[in-house]
N, C-alpha and C positions, 0 to 999 in steps of 0.2 A: 544939309550936307556936312559931314564931319569937317572939322576945322581946317586940316591941311589941304584937302581937295578944294574946299571953298576958296582958300587963299590962292592956290595955284590957278584956279579957274578965273578968279578976278584979277590976278596979277601975273599974266602969262610971261612977263619978262623974267620972272623967277625960274622959269623952266630952262632957260639957257639957249634955246633954239636948236638943239641937237636933234637928229632924227628920232631918237627914242623919246625925247620930250615932246616932239610933235605927235608921236603915237599916243602918249599919255593925254595930251590935250584932246585928241580925237575921242579917246575913251571917256574922259571926263565930260565932254560934250554929250556923248551918248547917254551916260549915266544921268545927267541932268535932264535931257530930253525925255527919257523913259521913266523918270520919277523914282530912281533908286538911290536918291541922294542921302536918305537917312540910314541906309544899310551898307554903304560902301565907303572905304577910306584907303589911303595909301600909306605904306610903311617903307622901310629901307632908306636908300639914299635920297629919294625924293622927300621923305618925311623930314630928314635932318638937314636938307638943303645942300648936299654935296654931290648930287647926281651929275654925271658926265656922259660923254658920248658912248661909253661902254657899259653904262648902267642898264639894269633891267627894271621892269615895272613890277612892283610888289603891291598887289591890291589885297585888301582885307574886306571880305564880304560877309 
């Protein structure tokens, strides 16, 4: 899994607990379960660690 998604998957406290971060965790769990870990990553505010409750999820596939 690309580096940032791996970090977020292993350290969920970095997500902040907002509804959008819970959505990202659900997506990351699905990516992991389905085996798409080598072709998917996250960018935007989650990449740089500044995501908040109004952030969106920017995936790179």
